[in-house]
C-alpha positions as CSV (number, residue, x, y, z in Angstrom):
1,X,2.8,2.7,35.9
2,X,3.9,5.5,38.3
3,X,5.5,4.1,41.5
4,X,6.4,5.7,44.9
5,X,9.9,5.1,46.1
6,X,10.4,3.7,49.6
7,X,12.3,6.8,50.5
8,X,9.2,8.9,49.6
9,X,6.9,6.6,51.6
10,X,9.3,6.6,54.6
11,X,9.4,10.4,54.5
12,X,5.6,10.4,54.6
13,X,5.6,8.0,57.5
14,X,7.8,10.3,59.6
15,X,5.2,13.0,59.1
16,X,2.6,10.8,60.7
17,X,2.1,11.1,64.4
18,X,1.7,7.4,65.0
19,X,5.0,6.5,63.3
20,X,6.6,6.2,66.7
21,X,5.0,2.8,67.1
22,X,7.6,1.4,64.6
23,X,10.3,2.0,67.1
24,X,8.2,0.6,70.0
25,X,7.0,-2.6,68.3
26,X,9.3,-3.4,65.4
27,X,12.9,-4.7,65.7
28,X,15.6,-2.3,64.9
29,X,16.4,-2.0,61.2
30,X,13.1,-3.7,60.2
31,X,12.0,-2.8,56.6
32,X,8.3,-2.0,57.0
33,X,7.8,-2.9,53.3
34,X,8.2,-6.6,54.1
35,X,4.8,-6.5,55.8
36,X,3.0,-5.2,52.8
37,X,2.7,-8.3,50.7
38,X,1.6,-10.4,53.7
39,X,-1.1,-8.1,55.0
40,X,-2.2,-6.2,51.8
41,X,-5.4,-8.2,51.3
42,X,-6.3,-8.0,55.0
43,X,-5.7,-4.3,55.4
44,X,-7.6,-2.9,52.5
45,X,-10.4,-2.0,54.8
46,X,-8.1,0.2,57.0
47,X,-7.1,2.2,53.9
48,X,-10.7,3.0,53.2
49,X,-11.1,0.2,50.6
50,X,-13.2,-2.9,50.5
51,X,-11.5,-5.5,52.6
52,X,-11.0,-9.1,51.4
53,X,-11.8,-12.0,53.9
54,X,-9.1,-14.4,54.9
55,X,-9.5,-18.0,55.9
56,X,-10.3,-18.4,59.6
57,X,-11.0,-14.7,60.1
58,X,-13.6,-12.1,59.7
59,X,-13.9,-9.7,56.9
60,X,-13.1,-6.0,56.7
61,X,-10.9,-4.1,59.1
62,X,-11.7,-6.7,61.9
63,X,-9.2,-9.0,60.1
64,X,-6.5,-6.5,60.8
65,X,-7.4,-6.3,64.5
66,X,-7.6,-10.0,64.9
67,X,-4.2,-10.4,63.3
68,X,-2.9,-7.7,65.6
69,X,-4.1,-9.6,68.7
70,X,-2.7,-12.8,67.3
71,X,0.7,-11.2,66.7
72,X,0.9,-9.7,70.3
73,X,0.2,-13.1,71.9
74,X,3.1,-14.7,70.0
75,X,5.8,-12.1,70.8
76,X,7.6,-14.4,73.2
77,X,7.7,-17.4,70.8
78,X,10.9,-18.5,69.1
79,X,9.4,-17.8,65.6
80,X,8.8,-14.0,65.9
81,X,5.7,-13.0,63.9
82,X,5.1,-9.4,62.7
83,X,3.5,-7.4,65.4
84,X,0.1,-5.9,65.3
85,X,1.8,-2.6,64.7
86,X,3.3,-4.1,61.6
87,X,-0.2,-4.8,60.3
88,X,-1.2,-1.2,60.9
89,X,1.9,-0.1,59.2
90,X,1.1,-2.1,56.1
91,X,-2.3,-0.6,56.0
92,X,-0.7,2.8,56.4
93,X,1.6,2.1,53.5
94,X,-1.3,1.2,51.3
95,X,-3.1,4.4,52.2
96,X,0.0,6.4,51.3
97,X,0.7,4.6,48.1
98,X,-2.9,5.0,46.7
99,X,-2.4,8.8,45.9
100,X,0.6,7.8,43.7
101,X,-1.5,5.7,41.2
102,X,-1.8,7.4,37.8
103,X,-5.1,9.0,36.9
104,X,-6.7,8.8,33.4
105,X,-5.2,11.4,31.1
106,X,-8.5,12.5,29.4
107,X,-7.3,16.1,29.3
108,X,-4.7,15.1,26.8
109,X,-7.0,13.1,24.5
110,X,-7.9,15.8,22.1
111,X,-4.4,17.1,21.6
112,X,-3.1,13.6,21.1
113,X,-5.7,12.8,18.5
114,X,-4.8,16.1,16.7
115,X,-1.2,15.0,16.7
116,X,-2.2,11.8,15.1
117,X,-4.2,13.5,12.4
118,X,-1.3,15.9,11.7
119,X,1.0,12.9,11.1
120,X,-1.3,11.2,8.5
121,X,-1.0,11.7,4.7
122,X,-2.0,15.3,4.0
123,X,-2.3,16.2,7.7
124,X,-0.2,19.3,7.4
125,X,-1.9,20.7,4.3
126,X,-3.8,23.9,4.8
127,X,-7.0,24.0,2.7
128,X,-8.9,27.1,1.5
129,X,-12.3,27.8,2.9
130,X,-13.9,26.3,-0.2
131,X,-11.7,23.2,0.0
132,X,-12.6,22.8,3.7
133,X,-16.3,22.9,3.0
134,X,-15.9,20.5,0.1
135,X,-13.8,18.2,2.3
136,X,-16.6,18.1,4.9
137,X,-19.2,17.2,2.3
138,X,-17.0,14.5,0.8
139,X,-16.3,12.9,4.2
140,X,-20.0,13.0,5.1
141,X,-20.7,11.3,1.8
142,X,-18.1,8.7,2.6
143,X,-19.7,8.1,6.0
144,X,-23.1,7.5,4.5
145,X,-21.7,5.0,2.1
146,X,-19.9,3.2,4.9
147,X,-23.0,3.1,7.0
148,X,-25.0,1.7,4.1
149,X,-22.3,-0.9,3.6
150,X,-22.4,-1.9,7.3
151,X,-26.2,-2.4,6.9
152,X,-25.9,-4.5,3.7
153,X,-22.7,-6.3,4.8
154,X,-21.1,-5.3,1.5
155,X,-18.2,-2.9,1.9
156,X,-16.4,-2.9,-1.5
157,X,-12.8,-2.6,-0.2
158,X,-13.3,-5.7,2.0
159,X,-14.6,-7.7,-1.0
160,X,-12.6,-9.1,-3.9
161,X,-12.4,-6.4,-6.6
162,X,-14.1,-8.6,-9.2
163,X,-17.2,-8.7,-7.0
164,X,-16.9,-5.2,-5.7
165,X,-16.4,-3.3,-9.0
166,X,-20.2,-3.1,-9.8
167,X,-20.8,-1.7,-6.4
168,X,-17.9,0.8,-6.8
169,X,-19.4,1.9,-10.1
170,X,-22.5,3.0,-8.3
171,X,-20.7,5.0,-5.6
172,X,-21.1,8.8,-5.5
173,X,-17.6,9.0,-4.0
174,X,-16.2,7.1,-6.9
175,X,-17.9,9.4,-9.4
176,X,-16.2,12.3,-7.7
177,X,-12.8,10.6,-7.7
178,X,-13.1,10.0,-11.4
179,X,-13.5,13.8,-11.9
180,X,-10.6,14.6,-9.6
181,X,-7.2,15.6,-11.3
182,X,-4.9,12.9,-10.0
183,X,-1.6,14.1,-11.3
184,X,0.7,11.3,-12.4
185,X,0.6,7.5,-12.6
186,X,4.0,6.2,-11.8
187,X,3.6,2.4,-11.7
188,X,2.0,1.0,-14.9
189,X,3.2,-1.8,-17.2
190,X,3.5,-1.3,-21.0
191,X,1.4,-4.3,-22.1
192,X,-1.3,-3.6,-19.6
193,X,-2.3,0.0,-19.8
194,X,-5.3,-0.1,-22.1
195,X,-8.7,-1.9,-21.8
196,X,-8.6,-5.4,-23.2
197,X,-11.7,-4.5,-25.2
198,X,-9.6,-2.3,-27.5
199,X,-7.4,-5.3,-28.4
200,X,-10.3,-7.6,-29.1
201,X,-12.6,-5.2,-31.0
202,X,-9.9,-3.1,-32.8
203,X,-6.6,-4.8,-33.0
204,X,-7.8,-8.4,-33.7
205,X,-10.1,-7.1,-36.5
206,X,-7.2,-5.7,-38.4
207,X,-6.2,-7.5,-41.7
208,X,-3.6,-10.3,-41.6
209,X,-4.3,-11.2,-37.9
210,X,-3.9,-14.9,-37.2
211,X,-4.8,-17.0,-34.1
212,X,-3.8,-20.4,-32.8
213,X,-5.1,-22.4,-29.9
214,X,-2.7,-23.9,-27.4
215,X,-2.9,-27.3,-25.8
216,X,-3.6,-25.6,-22.4
217,X,-6.8,-23.9,-23.7
218,X,-5.2,-20.5,-24.3
219,X,-4.6,-18.6,-27.5
220,X,-1.8,-16.8,-29.4
221,X,-2.0,-14.0,-32.0
222,X,0.3,-13.1,-34.8
223,X,0.1,-10.6,-37.7
224,X,1.8,-12.0,-40.8
225,X,1.8,-12.1,-44.6
226,X,2.0,-14.9,-45.6
227,X,0.9,-17.4,-42.9
228,X,3.3,-17.4,-39.8
229,X,5.5,-20.4,-39.1
230,X,4.0,-23.0,-36.7
231,X,4.1,-22.1,-33.0
232,X,5.1,-24.7,-30.4
233,X,2.3,-26.4,-28.6
234,X,-0.3,-24.6,-30.7
235,X,-2.8,-25.5,-33.4
236,X,-2.2,-24.5,-37.0
237,X,-2.6,-20.7,-37.5
238,X,-6.0,-19.5,-38.6
239,X,-6.7,-16.2,-40.3
240,X,-9.1,-14.5,-37.8
241,X,-11.2,-12.8,-40.4
242,X,-11.9,-16.1,-42.1
243,X,-12.4,-18.0,-38.9
244,X,-15.0,-15.4,-37.6
245,X,-17.0,-15.8,-40.8
246,X,-17.4,-19.5,-40.0
247,X,-18.6,-19.0,-36.5
248,X,-22.3,-19.0,-35.6
249,X,-21.8,-16.7,-32.5
250,X,-19.0,-14.2,-33.1
251,X,-20.0,-12.2,-30.0
252,X,-19.5,-15.2,-27.8
253,X,-16.1,-15.9,-29.4
254,X,-15.0,-12.4,-28.8
255,X,-16.1,-12.6,-25.2
256,X,-13.9,-15.7,-24.9
257,X,-11.0,-13.7,-26.2
258,X,-11.7,-11.0,-23.6
259,X,-11.6,-13.7,-20.9
260,X,-8.2,-14.7,-22.2
261,X,-6.9,-11.2,-21.9
262,X,-8.0,-10.5,-18.3
263,X,-8.1,-12.3,-14.9
264,X,-11.7,-11.3,-14.3
265,X,-14.0,-14.1,-13.1
266,X,-17.1,-14.5,-11.0
267,X,-15.4,-17.0,-8.8
268,X,-11.9,-15.8,-8.1
269,X,-11.3,-18.0,-5.1
270,X,-12.0,-21.1,-7.1
271,X,-10.3,-19.9,-10.3
272,X,-7.1,-18.8,-8.4
273,X,-6.5,-20.9,-5.4
274,X,-2.9,-19.8,-4.8
275,X,-0.4,-17.1,-5.5
276,X,1.6,-19.5,-7.7
277,X,-1.5,-20.3,-9.7
278,X,-2.6,-16.8,-10.3
279,X,0.9,-15.6,-11.2
280,X,1.1,-18.3,-13.9
281,X,-2.2,-17.1,-15.3
282,X,-1.2,-13.5,-14.9
283,X,2.0,-13.9,-17.0
284,X,0.1,-15.9,-19.5
285,X,-2.1,-12.9,-20.2
286,X,1.0,-10.9,-21.1
287,X,2.1,-13.5,-23.5
288,X,-1.3,-13.5,-25.2
289,X,-1.5,-9.7,-25.5
290,X,2.0,-9.4,-26.7
291,X,1.2,-11.1,-30.1
292,X,-1.3,-8.2,-30.8
293,X,0.5,-5.3,-29.1
294,X,4.0,-6.0,-30.5
295,X,2.9,-5.6,-34.1
296,X,4.4,-2.3,-35.1
297,X,1.2,-0.4,-36.2
298,X,-0.7,-1.7,-33.1
299,X,2.3,-0.9,-30.8
300,X,2.0,2.8,-31.5
301,X,-1.8,2.8,-31.6
302,X,-2.0,0.9,-28.3
303,X,0.3,3.4,-26.6
304,X,-1.6,6.4,-27.9
305,X,-5.0,4.9,-26.9
306,X,-3.5,4.0,-23.5
307,X,-2.5,7.6,-23.0
308,X,-6.0,8.7,-24.0
309,X,-7.6,6.3,-21.5
310,X,-5.4,7.7,-18.7
311,X,-6.1,11.3,-19.8
312,X,-9.9,10.6,-19.7
313,X,-9.3,9.4,-16.1
314,X,-7.9,12.9,-15.3
315,X,-4.3,11.9,-15.2
316,X,-1.7,14.4,-16.5
317,X,1.5,12.4,-16.7
318,X,2.6,8.7,-16.8
319,X,5.7,6.6,-16.3
320,X,5.5,3.0,-17.7
321,X,7.6,0.0,-16.9
322,X,8.5,-1.4,-20.4
323,X,10.2,-4.6,-21.1
324,X,10.8,-3.3,-24.6
325,X,9.9,-6.6,-26.4
326,X,10.9,-7.1,-30.0
327,X,8.3,-5.2,-32.1
328,X,7.7,-6.9,-35.5
329,X,6.5,-6.0,-39.0
330,X,4.1,-7.9,-41.2
331,X,7.0,-9.5,-43.1
332,X,8.5,-10.8,-39.8
333,X,11.2,-8.0,-39.5
334,X,12.0,-7.3,-35.8
335,X,12.9,-3.9,-34.3
336,X,15.4,-3.4,-31.5
337,X,14.8,-1.7,-28.2
338,X,16.0,1.7,-29.5
339,X,13.1,1.6,-32.0
340,X,10.6,1.0,-29.3
341,X,11.9,3.9,-27.1
342,X,11.9,6.1,-30.2
343,X,8.3,5.0,-30.9
344,X,7.2,5.9,-27.3
345,X,8.9,9.3,-27.6
346,X,7.2,10.0,-31.0
347,X,3.7,9.0,-29.8
348,X,4.1,10.9,-26.6
349,X,5.0,14.1,-28.4
350,X,2.1,13.7,-30.8
351,X,-0.3,13.1,-27.9
352,X,0.9,16.2,-26.0
353,X,0.6,18.3,-29.1
354,X,-3.0,17.2,-29.4
355,X,-3.7,17.4,-25.7
356,X,-1.8,20.5,-24.3
357,X,-3.0,19.9,-20.8
358,X,-1.2,16.5,-20.7
359,X,2.4,16.8,-19.6
360,X,4.0,13.7,-21.1
361,X,5.3,10.2,-20.5
362,X,8.6,8.5,-19.6
363,X,9.8,4.9,-19.8
364,X,11.5,2.8,-17.2
365,X,13.2,-0.1,-18.9
366,X,12.4,-3.3,-17.0
367,X,14.1,-6.7,-17.3
368,X,12.4,-9.9,-16.1
369,X,13.9,-11.1,-12.8
370,X,13.7,-14.7,-13.9
371,X,16.4,-14.1,-16.6
372,X,19.9,-15.4,-15.8
373,X,22.4,-13.0,-14.3
374,X,24.4,-12.6,-17.6
375,X,21.2,-11.6,-19.4
376,X,20.3,-9.1,-16.7
377,X,23.8,-7.6,-17.0
378,X,23.3,-7.2,-20.7
379,X,20.0,-5.4,-20.1
380,X,21.6,-3.0,-17.6
381,X,24.3,-2.1,-20.1
382,X,21.5,-1.6,-22.7
383,X,19.6,0.6,-20.3
384,X,22.7,2.8,-19.8
385,X,23.0,3.1,-23.6
386,X,19.3,3.9,-24.1
387,X,19.3,6.5,-21.4
388,X,22.3,8.2,-23.0
389,X,20.5,8.3,-26.3
390,X,17.0,9.2,-25.0
391,X,17.7,11.2,-21.8
392,X,14.3,12.9,-21.9
393,X,12.3,9.6,-22.3
394,X,14.1,6.8,-20.6
395,X,14.0,7.4,-16.9
396,X,15.8,4.4,-15.5
397,X,15.7,0.6,-14.8
398,X,13.7,-1.9,-12.9
399,X,13.2,-5.7,-12.5
400,X,9.7,-7.2,-13.0
401,X,8.0,-10.6,-12.5
402,X,7.1,-12.8,-9.5
403,X,9.4,-11.5,-6.8
404,X,9.1,-14.7,-4.7
405,X,10.4,-16.8,-7.6
406,X,12.9,-14.5,-9.3
407,X,16.4,-13.3,-8.3
408,X,16.6,-11.2,-5.2
409,X,18.4,-7.9,-5.5
410,X,21.2,-9.3,-3.3
411,X,21.8,-12.1,-5.8
412,X,22.1,-9.5,-8.5
413,X,24.2,-7.0,-6.6
414,X,27.2,-7.4,-8.9
415,X,25.1,-6.7,-12.0
416,X,23.3,-3.8,-10.4
417,X,26.4,-2.0,-9.4
418,X,27.8,-2.0,-12.9
419,X,26.5,1.6,-13.6
420,X,28.2,2.9,-10.4
421,X,31.5,1.1,-11.3
422,X,31.4,2.8,-14.7
423,X,30.6,6.2,-13.4
424,X,27.2,6.2,-15.1
425,X,24.0,7.5,-13.5
426,X,21.2,5.0,-14.1
427,X,18.3,5.6,-11.7
428,X,16.6,2.6,-10.3
429,X,12.8,2.1,-9.6
430,X,12.8,-1.3,-8.1
431,X,9.8,-3.6,-7.4
432,X,10.6,-4.6,-3.9
433,X,8.6,-6.2,-1.0
434,X,5.8,-7.5,-3.2
435,X,5.6,-10.6,-0.9
436,X,3.9,-12.0,2.1
437,X,7.0,-13.9,3.3
438,X,9.2,-12.5,6.1
439,X,12.9,-13.3,6.7
440,X,13.6,-14.5,3.2
441,X,16.2,-13.1,0.7
442,X,13.2,-11.7,-1.3
443,X,11.8,-10.1,1.8
444,X,15.1,-8.2,2.2
445,X,14.6,-6.6,-1.2
446,X,13.1,-3.5,0.4
447,X,16.4,-2.8,2.3
448,X,18.6,-3.8,-0.6
449,X,16.6,-1.5,-2.9
450,X,17.3,1.4,-0.6
451,X,21.0,0.5,-0.4
452,X,21.1,0.5,-4.2
453,X,19.6,4.1,-4.1
454,X,16.3,3.3,-5.6
455,X,14.2,6.3,-6.5
456,X,11.0,4.7,-5.5
457,X,9.8,1.3,-4.1
458,X,7.3,-0.6,-6.2
459,X,4.6,-2.2,-4.0
460,X,6.7,-2.4,-0.8
461,X,4.2,-4.4,1.2
462,X,7.1,-5.8,3.3
463,X,8.4,-2.4,4.3
464,X,6.4,-2.2,7.6
465,X,8.1,-5.4,8.7
466,X,11.5,-3.7,8.5
467,X,11.7,-0.8,10.8
468,X,15.3,0.1,9.9
469,X,14.4,0.1,6.2
470,X,11.2,2.0,6.8
471,X,13.1,4.7,8.7
472,X,15.7,4.9,6.0
473,X,13.1,5.3,3.4
474,X,11.4,8.0,5.4
475,X,14.7,9.8,6.1
476,X,15.7,9.7,2.4
477,X,12.2,10.6,1.3
478,X,11.8,7.5,-0.9
479,X,8.1,6.9,-1.7
480,X,6.3,3.6,-2.0
481,X,4.2,3.0,-5.1
482,X,1.0,1.6,-3.7
483,X,-1.2,-0.6,-6.0
484,X,-4.1,-1.7,-3.9
485,X,-6.2,-3.6,-6.5
486,X,-3.2,-5.4,-7.9
487,X,-2.1,-6.5,-4.4
488,X,-5.6,-7.8,-3.7
489,X,-6.1,-9.7,-7.0
490,X,-2.7,-11.3,-6.7
491,X,-3.6,-12.6,-3.3
492,X,-1.3,-10.5,-1.1
493,X,-4.0,-8.7,0.8
494,X,-7.6,-9.8,1.0
495,X,-9.3,-7.0,2.9
496,X,-7.9,-3.6,1.8
497,X,-8.6,-2.1,5.2
498,X,-5.7,-4.3,6.4
499,X,-3.3,-3.2,3.6
500,X,0.2,-2.4,4.9
501,X,-0.1,1.1,3.3
502,X,-2.6,1.9,6.1
503,X,0.4,2.1,8.5
504,X,2.4,4.2,6.1
505,X,-0.4,6.6,5.6
506,X,-1.0,6.9,9.3
507,X,2.5,8.2,9.9
508,X,2.7,10.3,6.7
509,X,5.3,8.1,5.0
510,X,5.6,9.2,1.3
511,X,3.4,7.2,-1.0
512,X,1.9,7.4,-4.5
513,X,-1.1,5.6,-5.8
514,X,-0.9,3.5,-9.0
515,X,-2.9,0.9,-10.9
516,X,-0.1,-1.5,-12.0
517,X,-2.1,-3.5,-14.7
518,X,-5.6,-2.1,-14.7
519,X,-7.0,-3.9,-17.9
520,X,-6.0,-7.3,-16.6
521,X,-8.0,-6.6,-13.4
522,X,-11.0,-5.2,-15.3
523,X,-10.3,-1.6,-14.3
524,X,-9.5,1.6,-16.1
525,X,-7.0,4.3,-15.1
526,X,-6.3,4.8,-11.4
527,X,-9.7,6.0,-10.0
528,X,-10.6,2.6,-8.7
529,X,-7.3,2.4,-6.7
530,X,-7.9,5.9,-5.4
531,X,-11.4,4.8,-4.2
532,X,-9.9,1.9,-2.3
533,X,-7.4,4.2,-0.6
534,X,-9.9,6.9,0.3
535,X,-12.6,4.5,1.5
536,X,-10.4,2.0,3.3
537,X,-6.7,2.2,3.5
538,X,-6.7,5.9,4.6
539,X,-9.4,5.2,7.2
540,X,-12.3,7.3,8.1
541,X,-10.0,10.3,8.7
542,X,-8.9,10.4,5.0
543,X,-10.4,13.6,3.6
544,X,-9.7,16.1,0.8
545,X,-6.3,16.9,2.2
546,X,-5.4,13.2,1.8
547,X,-6.4,13.2,-1.8
548,X,-4.7,16.4,-2.6
549,X,-1.5,15.3,-1.0
550,X,-1.5,12.0,-3.0
551,X,-1.9,14.0,-6.2
552,X,0.9,16.3,-5.3
553,X,3.1,13.4,-4.3
554,X,2.7,11.8,-7.7
555,X,4.3,14.9,-9.3
556,X,6.9,15.4,-6.6
557,X,8.2,11.8,-6.8
558,X,8.1,11.5,-10.6
559,X,11.2,11.2,-12.7
560,X,10.4,14.6,-14.4
561,X,13.1,17.2,-14.3
562,X,12.6,20.2,-12.0
563,X,11.3,22.5,-14.8
564,X,9.0,19.7,-16.0
565,X,7.6,19.2,-12.4
566,X,7.0,22.9,-12.1
567,X,5.0,22.9,-15.3
568,X,3.1,19.8,-14.3
569,X,2.2,21.2,-10.9
570,X,1.1,24.5,-12.4
571,X,-1.1,22.7,-14.9
572,X,-2.5,20.3,-12.1
573,X,-3.2,23.3,-9.8
574,X,-5.5,24.9,-12.4
575,X,-7.3,21.7,-12.9
576,X,-7.6,21.2,-9.2
577,X,-9.0,24.7,-8.5
578,X,-11.6,24.1,-11.3
579,X,-12.5,20.7,-9.8
580,X,-13.0,22.2,-6.4
581,X,-15.2,25.0,-7.8
582,X,-17.3,22.7,-10.0
583,X,-17.8,20.2,-7.2
584,X,-18.7,22.8,-4.7
585,X,-21.4,24.2,-7.0
586,X,-22.6,20.6,-7.6
587,X,-23.0,20.0,-3.9
588,X,-24.8,23.3,-3.4
589,X,-27.3,22.5,-6.2
590,X,-28.1,19.1,-4.5
591,X,-28.8,20.8,-1.1
């Protein structure tokens, strides 16, 4: 609050004609300010304000006069009270101080709001006239859907995705986002990139596929000839083709397999009461799927179909986190990690050849953070060797798994500095800050990831709790990979309007949008995550500039080489221009 100095008030007093009474009634050297607290309530009336009554006196300015008479009658007493002139002086001080109070700054409101809008994601993008018109139409459509949601009490981003998905599927905004060219997906896991239905209705129907049932009510798969050896804590292996023939309701059995390969349920709060519980179930899904996916013929087909599903969601490039598990043949032969990277490279080239408007794919080798330190050191050395052999395919290294339970980056600092000590460039793409806890070693992963020169931060929910790390990330232009649906399903954020990325978007911090593990959450591609961002995390001010900036960010912050980025951006721009033109025509036809 603006305050007036005593020097300023005193100067004003000397300009008043009645200031001479200070010398006549007040003792020498008296500080008039001492009277203000005592008589402020009594003298408001003298300053033209409503007076406050005092005990034993009248109200209004009469209180001041009564006190003045009282003060004059006691001048000769041993305890000298302030004179009546002092009362008038206090009233005068109040009248002089009033003009110094700050006035509302309404004249600055519009400019300040514009400054805020300029800071947000995409705030500085300049749209063409056609883009501006489309942006207005899209925002109006969003407003209508929000108004309808307020009426019904069902706003999808505030609901659990398992309940909200059917509502999102009906959204006109979502139908537009599906058509939008989204650039790149930069955070996606190798064993969770294709709809679970493909595994059930295609992979599990292949010859020589066996199944066993665990003592925890789960299943395991294995392709083999002859019958595979017994699995621990599992029933004897059954050939699926034979087993299905014995069933009365094969469709129900297959639906049960689908439930084993996803987390989807009608009652998520009851099914997954805690983060520890859902993480255990989450990692169980990967174990189940791996038996199907890691069979060599399925491995290649799964990746190809995964690229196709992304392509159909209007994605032009992808980077996958791959643990590079041992891929096996029918006779039990196992391939090494080099085979897997070579297979990814082969399938990618084939897919790009058949889909020229798809740029490509790269692999980020990921070790599980629950491994012991010596194993992680071995994986880092393997990563360096793989990158030397496949420089165009292997982009770098990461650690995956439940961050709260695994090793912190600080605990692994000796292992993670091996490439630097050997003079080898191994880019890092760390999962960091995928936690609700604050002040723990895991919570500090966001800072340690930056100190280890990470290229991007996976999830980064904890980043806003670390202003120094956040400023460092912004200064070094290190983006956060935001995966809204994953964060909600894994119980890190309930209402996506409260997602930490809302703060990052409001200040224009670099971010990219990714789906993490879409089939496990019952989703496809990244359109559902874009919907959550556009409708909730970005707020009502999120518009076409926001969406365009997010798509551009995905190319900018990818691991592609400069010439690859230039090609990807050129290809994306053509698709974007066509999207804008087609959508503008569609809106016009509806008017």
